[in-house]
N, C-alpha and C positions, 0 to 999 in steps of 0.2 A: 251381416255381410254375406253375400253369396259365396258358396264354396267354389274354389278354383278347380279346373279340370285336372283329375289325378294324372292323366297322361301328358299334361302340358309341359313344355320346356321351360315355362316361366314359374316364378314364385306364386303368382296369382294370375288368373285369366278368366274373363267372362265373355259374353257375346260381343261386347263393344270395346273392351280395353284389356291391357295386360301389364304386369309388373315384372321388370327384369331383375336379375341377380344384383344389379347395381342400384336397386331400389328406385328405378326410373319408371314412371307411369306413362304409358303410351296409349293414344286413341288409335284403334284399328283403321285401316284403309276402308273407304266407302266408295260408292259410285261417284261421289261429287268432290272428294279430296283425298290426298295421300295420307299415309300413316304419319302421325306427328306426336312429339313429346308434349305431355301436359305439365308434369312437375316431377320433382324429386321428393320421395316420401320418406320421412324419418321412421325409424323402427317403432312399431306399435301404433302408428298413426294412419295405417292404410284404411281402416274402416271409416274414420272420420273424413279422410280425403275423398273416398268414394262417395260418401253421403253428400258432401259439399258439392262435388261435381255433378252428381245426379240431380240435386236440387237446382243447380244452374240450368240443367237441361229442361227441367220442369218449367222454369220461367220462360225459356225459349218456346216451349210448347204453348204457353199461354199467349205469348206475343203472336205466334202463328195463328192461333185460333181467333184472336182479336182481329187480325187482318182479314182472315177468311170471312168473319162475320160482317165486315163492311160491305155495303151495296156495290160499290164500284172502286176497288183499290187501284191506285195508279201503278204504272210500270216502275216508276222510280221507287215507290214504297216497297214493292215486291223485291226489286233488285237490291235495295238497301238491306232488307231483312235477309236475303240470301247471302250477301257478303258477311253479315253478322254471324250467320250459321257457320260459314266456312272458317271463321277466325275465333269463334268463342271456345273457351276451355270448358268443356262439359262432356258428360258421358251419357249416351242414349242413342236411339235409332234416328240418326240425322237423315237417312234416306227417306224415311217416312215423312219427315217434315218437308223435305224438298218436293216429294210427290204431292204433298198437300198444297204447297204453293204453286206447283206447276199445273194443278187442276183448276186454277182460277181463270175466269174470263177477265183479261186485263185490257183496260181502255188505253189506247195510245193515240198519237196525233194522226196516224194513218188509218185509223178505224179500229174495230174490235179485234183483239188477239185471238188466235185459234186455240183449240184444246190441245191436250198433250199428244194425242195420236196424230201421225203425219197426214192421214187421209182427211181428218177433220180440219187440219191446218190448210190443206190444199183447197178443200171446199170453202172454208171461210175466206181464203185469199181470193177465190173467184168471185164470191159474193161481194167482198169489199171492192173488187175491181169494177164489177158491174155498177155498184152503187156510186162509185167515184165517177164513172163515165156518164151515168144518168144525171148526176149533179152538174157535171160539166156541160152536158147538152142543155139542161134547163137554164143554167147561167148564161150560156151563149144565146139562147132564144130570148131571154129577158133583156139582155143587153143589146140585142141586135137592133131593135127599133131606136134605142137611145143613141146608138153610135152612128146610125146612118147619116144624120145631119152633120155630125162632127167629122165624119170621114171625108166628106166632100171638101170641108174646110182644110183638112190636113193634106189632101192630095197634092196640092200645088207645093206645099212645103216639103213633102216627102220627095217629090220629083227633084226638087232642087238639091236636097241632101244626097240623093242617089247620084246626081251628076257630080257632086263634089267628091264623093267617096269612091267613085267608080274605079279609080286608079289603084287603090290598095284594099279594097273590100274583100277580095277573094283570100288574100293573105291573112287578114284578121279573122275571117270566118273559119279558116282551117285551124288556127291557133285556139280559138274558142272551142271548137269541136274536140280537139285533143284534151283540153282541160276538162271538158264535160265527161269524157271517158275516164280520165285519171281520177276525177272526183268520185265516180262510181266505184272504181277500184279501191280507193282509200276507204270508202264506207264499207266495202266488202271485207277489207282487212280487219276493221274494227268489229264487224258483226261475227265473223267466224270464230273469234276468240271466246264468245259467250256460250253459255251452256243452256240457255233458254231455247230449246230446240224448236218448238212451234213458232215462236216469235221470229227467230232468225230465219227459219224456212220461209215464212211469209215475206219478210223483208228482202231476202235474196230473190224471191220470185218477182217482187216489185222492181228490184234493180235490174233483173234480167229483162223484164218487159221494158223498162226505161231505156236499157241499152239498145234493145231492138227498135225503139221508137226514136232513137237519137239521130243526129245528123248522118247522112249517108256519105261517109268519107272513106273511100277505099284506098287506104295507104298501109304501108308496111308497119308503121308505128302503131296504128290502131289495131292491126292484126295481132301484134305482139301483146298489146294491152288486153285484147279479148282472150288470148291464150292464157294469160295470167289470171284473168277473171274466171274462166271456166275451170282452171286448175284449182283455184281457191275454193270454188263452189264444190268441186269433187272432193277436195280435202275435208270440207265440212260435212258433206254427205257421208263420207266414210266414217268420220268420228261419230256422227249422229247414229249411223247404223250400229256401230260398236256399243254406243250408249244404250240403244233400245234392246240389243242382244243381252247386255248385262242386266238391263231392267227386267227383261223377260225371265232371265235366270233367277233374279231376285224374287220375282213374283212366284215362280215355281217353288223356291225355297220357302216363301211365305205360306204357300199352300200346305207344304209339308209341316211347317211349324204349327199351323192351325189344326191339322189332323192330329199331330202329336198332343197338343194341348187338349183337344177334344177327347182323345183317348185317356189322358190322365184324369180329366174330370169324370168321364164315364166310369173309370175304375173306382173313384171315390164314392160315387153314387151307388154303384152295384155292390160294393163292399160295405155300404151303409156307414161310412166314416163321417158321421154327422158332426163330429167335433172338429173336423179339419177346416175350420173357418178361415184361419190364416192362409192355409195352402190354397183354398178356393179363391180367396181375395187376390192372391198372387197370380193365379191362373187368369183371373178376369183382367188384371192390369196388363199381363203379357198379351192376352187376346186383343185388347184394345190397341196395343202398340204395334201389332203386326200390320205391315203395309199392304199395298194393293195385291190382288190375286190375278191370275190369268183370266182373260175374258171367257165367259161360258163355263167356268169351273168354280166349284166351291160355293155356289149360291145357297145351298141348303145347310152349309156348316153353321152359319150364325143362328139359324132356326133351331138346329139340334143343340147347339151350345146353350141357347136361351132356355130350352126346355129342361135341360139338365140342371141349370142354375135354379130354375123355378122349383124343380123337385127337391133340390138341396135346401132351398130356403124354406119350403114347406116343412120339411123334417127338422130344420134348424129351429123353427118356431116352437115345435113340439118339445124339442130338447131344451130350449130356453125356459119353457114352463116347468119342465122337470127339474132343471137346474135351479130355478128360483125356489121351488119347494124344498129341494135338497139344502139350499143355503139357509132357509128358514129353520130347518131341522138342525143344521149344524150350529146355528146361533143359539138355539135352546140348549144344546149339549154343552157348548162352550161356556154359557152362563152358569150352568151347574158346576162345571169343573172350576170356574173362577171362584165361585162361592167357597169351594173346598180349599183352594189354594190360599185364599185370604184368611180362612180359619186356621190353617196350619201355620202360616206366617205370623198371624196375630197371637198364636198360643205360645210363642217362644218368649221366655223370660229368664230371670236369674235362677229359677228352680229347675230349668230344663237340664236333664243329665243324659238321657238316651238320644244322643245326636244321630246315631245311625238310623234309628227308627224315624226320626223327623226328616232326615235327608232322603231316606227311601220313599217316604210318603210324598214329599214335595217333588222329587224327581219323577216318580210314577205319574203324578198329576201333570207335570210338564210334558212328559211323553204323550199322555192322552191328548193334551191340548194340541200338540204338533201334528198328531195323526188326524185330527178333525179337519174336514175340508173348509172351503171358503164360506163366508157369511155374506148376507146382502151388503152391497157396496156402501150404502148409506150408513150402515152400522159398523163397518170395518174399523174405522179410526177409533171410534168410541171403545169397542171391545179390545182392540190392540193396546190402547192406552191403559185400560184397566188391567190387562195382563202384565204390562210393564210395571205398573204400580205394585202389583202383587209380588213380582220378582224383586223389585227394589226393597219392599218391606221385609221380605224373607231374608235377603242377604244383609240388610242393615242390622236386623235383630241377631242374625247368626254371627256377624262380625262383633257385635256388642257383647254377646254372652258366651260365645264359643272361643276360648282363648287359643285353642289349637288352630282353628280356622283363621282367626285373626293373625296369628303368626305366619301362616301360609300366604294369606293375601298380602301382608306387608312385604314378604320376601319377593313375591312375584311383582308387586308394584315397584319395589326398589330396583329390580332388574330392568323393568321396562322404562323406568325413569332414567336409568343409566344409559340405556340404548338411545333414548330421546336426546339426552345431553350430548352423546357422541355424534348423533345426526346433526344437532344444532352447531357443534363446533366445526363440522365439515363445511359449513357455509363460508368459513374464513380461510379454508385450506387453499394454498396456492396451486398445488398439483391436482387439477380437476380430474385427471384420468384415474389417479389413485383414489381420490375421494369417491368417484363414481363406483369403483369396485367395492369400496368400503360400504357405500349405501346399500348395495345388493346384499352384502354379508349381514348388515344390520337387519334387513328385512327377514333373512333366514333365521337369525337369532330370535327375532320377535316371535316368529311362529313356534319356536321351540319352547319358549316360556309358557307356563300354564295360563289358562284363561282366568280372568278376574270377573267379579260381578259386572253385569253388562253395562251399567251406568258408568262405573269407573273405567271399564275397558274402552267404552266409546270416547270418554274424555281424554284418556291417554293416547288412543289411536288418532284422534283429531289433531292432537299436538304433534305426534310423530309424523303424520301425513303432511301437516303444514310445513314441517322442517324439510322433508324429502321433496315436497313440491317446490319449495323455495330453491332448494339446491338444483333440481332439474331445470327450473326456469333460468337460474344462473348459468348452468351448463349450456343451455340452448342459446343464450345470449353471447356466450364466449366460445362458440364452436370452433373458431379459428385457433384460439389458444389451446383448446382441448386437443385439436389435431396436432398442433405443434408439440405439445407435451407427449402425446402418443408416439410421435416420430422420434423424440428424444429417448423415450423408453426403448424404442426399436433399436436405436443405435447402441444403447447400453447393453441390450441383450445380444446384439451381434458381437460385442467385445467378449461377453461371457462364452459365446459359442467358440470363439477363437481360442480362449483359454482351455475349454474342454477338449477341443481338437488337439491342442498341444500336448496334453497329458494322457490321451486315450490309449497310447501305445506303451506307457511306462510299465516296468516290471516291479517297481516298488509298490507292492499292493497296499500296504498300510498307508503310506503317504498319498498314493493315488486316491484311495478311498476317502481319506480326510479332505483332500482337495475337491473331489467331486461333490461331496456333501456340502462343502463351503460354497461352491458355485451354485448348487441347488438352492441354498438359503438366500443367496444374493438374487437369484432369478425370481424367487417368490417375492422378495422385497421390492424389486423394480415394478413400477406400475404397468398397466395394460398397454398393449401396442395396437395399431390399427387392425380392425377385425380381419381384413383381407390378408394380412401378413402373419397373423397370430399362429395359425396351424403350421404354416411353412417353417417358421423359425423354431417352433417347438419341436418339430420333427428333426431338424438339424441338431438342436441341442441334445435331445433325447437319444438321437442316433450316436453321437459321440460318447455319451454315457453308456449306452448299450454295448458299444465296442469294448470299452474298458471292463465293464462288469461281466460280459460274456467271457472275456479272456481270463478274468479273475476267477470266475466260477470253474472254468476248465482247469486252471492251475490247481485250485483247491480240491478239485475232483481227483486229480492225480495224487495230491498230498494225502487225501483221504484213503485212497487205495494203499499208499505207502504206509500210512499209520496202522491200517489193518494188519499188514504184514509185520510191523513192529510189535503189535499186540500179541500176535501168535508166537513170535520169538520170545517175548517176555514171559508168556505163560509157560513155555518150555523151561526157561531158566528158573521160574518160580517153583515148578515141580521138583527140580533138582535141589533147590534150597530147602524146600519142605522135607525132602527125604533126608537131608543132612541133619535135621533136627532130631533124628533117631540114630545118628552115627554112634558107634561104640566108643570112639575116642573123640570127646568134645574138643580137645586141642587141635587134632588133625582136621576136624570138621570146620574150624574157623579158618584154617589155611586154605581149604578148598573153597569156602564161602567167599573169601576175598576176591578170588578170580571170577567167581560167578557174579558178584556184585558189580565189578568193573564191566563185565559183559552186559549186565542188565542196564547200566547207565548208558553204554554206547549204543544200545538198540534203538534209540531215538524216541520221538513222540508217538503217543498212542491216541486213538480217538478221544476227544475231550470227555465224552460221556463215560468212558471206561477208566479214565485217568485215576480218580480217587480210589476206586475199588481195587485196581491192580496194585496201587501203591500201598494201600492198607494191608493187603495180603503179603506183599513183599516185606514190610516192616515187621509183621508178626512172625514171619518165617525167620528173619534175621534175629529178632529178639530171642527166640527159642535157642538158636545156635549160640549166641553170645551169653545168654543166661547160664546155659550148661557149661560154657567155657569158664565163666567167672566162678561158678560153684566148684568146678574141678580144681581151680587155682586156690580157692579160699581155704580148703582143708576142712570145712564144716561138713560133718557126717550127713546131716539132714539134706544139705544142699547137694552133696554128692549123690545121695540116693535119689533125690528128685531129678537130678540131671540125667541119671541112668534109667529112670522110670519111663515106661512107654505111654506117654500122655500126649493128648492133642494140645494145640496152642491155647484153647479156651480153658481147659482144665488146669494146665500148667500155670496160666495167668491167675486163675482163682486161688490155687494153692500158694503161689508166690505172694499174692495180696494178703492171704490169711497168715502166711509166715511172717510178714512184716508186722501185722497186728500182734501176732504171738510174741515176737521179740520185744515189741513196745510194752506189752503187759508184763512180760518177764522182767523187764527193767524196773517197772513199777513195783513188782513183788519184792525184788531185792531191796528197793528203797523202804518199803513197808517193814520188811524183816529187820532192817537196820534201825528203824524207828522203835519197833517193839523192844529190841535189845537195849536201846538207849534209855527208853522209859523204865525198863526193869532195873537197869543199873541205878537210875535216879531214885527208884523206890527204896533201895537199900539204905539210902541216907536218912530215911525217916524212922524214928523209934515208935514202937507200938504204944498206944495210949487209949485208956478207957473212954476218955472224953471225945476221942476222934480227932482227925486232922483234915482240914479242908484241902490243903495242898496235896496231901497223900491221896485223898479221894479223887482229886482232879487228875493226878497222874494215872491212877488206876482206870479212870474213865477213858483217858487217851489210849491206854494200852488196850482196853476192850474195843474201842472204836477202830484202832489200827488192825487188831486181830480180825475183826469182822470184814474190813476192807480186804485184808490179806486173803481171807477165805474166799471172798467173791472173786478176786483176781485169779486165785488158783483154780476155782471152778470154771472160770472163763477159759483158762489155758487148757484144761481138760476137754472142754467143749470144742475148742478150735482143733485140738489134736484129733478128736473123733471125726470131725468133719473132713479134715485132710485125709485121714485114713479111708473114710468112706469113698471119697473121690478117687483115691488110688485103687481101691478094691473094685469100684464100678468100671474103671478103665480097663 
C-alpha cells in the first residue's frame, strides 16, 4: 500500500483517493465527475480495499483499450463506456481514460465525428457539410430525369389541392414552422447536457445551420425561441471553454509529473541503484498512466525516459548474472552447513550429557544458515525442506533425551494450549465486545510465552489462529449486536462516572479511596465502548478520580508536615526521659516521667517510617527509669547499686539479663546443697562392711555427682559476677 501524505488531513491519501477519520473511502473529484464516496473500510482492511478498487480500474482500462482497438467504434458504445466510467467504484486516473475515449474518430448518422480539439471539430464539420451538400446535389441530378415525367402527371392534382387548401394553408404553415424551431430547441437542450465536446459542437453547428435554412417566419414567438437557442449555445460554449481550460491545466500538471518521474529515474541510474527493480517498475507504470501533455511540449521526454530505462536494464542483466553466481555460491555453503546440522542432530542419544555444547553447536550452525543469502529458486524449496527436517530431528532428539528441555517444552505447550482453549470458548460468549478485548489480550499472552520447536509451534499457532479467525468472522457477521453491546457498556460506564463525580469532594479519605478503587475495578470489568466515545468518557472518569486524589494528596501533605513537627516534639520529650534514667532519686524520677509520658502520647502521630524507631527509644528510656524505681523499692543491695550506677540502657539491659541468670543459678545451687546434705544424712544410716554395700556406694556416687554439679554452678556464678563487674568498670 502506498504511503499517505504526511501533511494530509486524512488518515490515508493518494493521488486519486482519501480515507477520512470515519473510515470512509472517497474518490477525488476529476474533470468528469464530482467527489464521491466509494465505501466504508473496516479497521485493518484498507490495503485489501485499495487493491480491489485498483484492480477494478485495471479492468476498466482493458475495456477502454479494447474499444480503442476496434476499427470504427460507434457513438453508442463510447457513450455507454463513458457512463460506466462515471459510475464505476474504482481508483485510478479516470481523466486519462476519458481522454483516451475522446481521442477516437466516432462514426455517427450525421457523418464522422471530429477530434478533441475545437478547431479540428470545426474543420470536420465543414467537411461533413460539403459532403452532405454534394450528395444532395448528386441525388437531385439523378432523380431529376426520373421525376420529370411524374411531375407533369402530378401538376393537375397539386393544383386542385392548392385550390382546396388555399383558405387555411397559411395558418398551418405558420404552426409547422414554429414546431420546426421548437424541435431544434429541444434537441439543443439534450445536446448541451453532454460532455462530448467535439460531437456536441458539430451537432450545434448543424442545428444552427438548420435554423438558418428554416422557414422565414418573422414573428415574436420565433424571435424568443431564437434567443433561447443562442443562450443555450452560449451556455454550452462557456462550459466547453471551462473544460478545455481545466484540461490544459491538467496537461501542464501531467508535464510536471513526467518531469518529476524522469528526474527520479535519472537519480536511480546516476547513483547506480541497479537493485531498484521494483521502484523502476513503479515509475514505468506511473509514466504510462500519465495523460496528455500540452501541444509542442515534452516531445523528448519519452525518448529520454526510454534511454534511461534501457541503461538500467543493461546493468540489471549484469547484476542478474552476478546474482545467479552468488546464489550458486550460497547453495554450496548452505549444503555444507546442512551436513553439519544433520550430524549434530543425529549424534544426540541417551549418552549425551554436555547439552550446552550441543546447543551451542546447533545454534551457531543455525545462525550461519540464516546469514547465508538466497539460493537458486529451483533449489529453494528442496534446501528449505532439508533445513526444516534437520531442525525437527534436532528438537525431537533433544526432547527425547534432555529431561530439562522436555519439561520446559511441556510447560510452554501447556500454556499455549490453555490460551487456545480460552480463545475457543470465546466463540460461544454472548458479550462480543468483551470477547473481542479478550482476544487481543490472548494474542499478547501468546507472544510472552516462550517459543516451542517450530513444528509444534506451527501446529499450535494454526489452531489458535483458526479460533481467532472464527471469532473475527462471527464478530463481523454480528456487527450490529457488537455495536449494541458497546453502547450498553457505554451506558454502564456513564453510571460509574456519576458515582465517581458524587464522591470526588468527600473528606472521608479512607472511605473515598476504597470507593474509588471499587469503581476502577468495575470500570475494568465493563466491556469496551464505541471507539469514538472511549477517550471522552475515560477523561471524565479519570478527571473525577484526579479531583479526589489531588485533594487527598494535598491533605496528607499537610498531615505529613504536622507529623514532622510531632516527631520533633517527641524527640525533645525523649531526651528528658533519657536524662531521668540518671536521676539521683529513682522514685522522684518516676513521678517526673509520668508527666512526660502523658505529654509524649498527646504529641500525636509521627511519620510512619520513624514510628518504630522513636517508640523503641521511648520504651528503653522508660524501662531504665522504672527498673531503677523497682530496685530502689525492693531493698536488694545489688539492684540498688545497679540503679545508682551510671550505665547506658544497653549495658544496664545486659547486666539485668545476667542478673536474672545469676539468680536462677543461685537457686539451683541452693537445691544442690540441700541434696548433698540429704545424701550425707542418708549415708549415716549404713554400717561399714568389709564386703561392701551397693546402696551405700550408690549414695556416695550421688553425693559425688551433686558436688560436681554444685561446683560447676558456683563457677558459673563467679563468671557472671566477673562479667557484670567488667561491664560496670568499662562504663
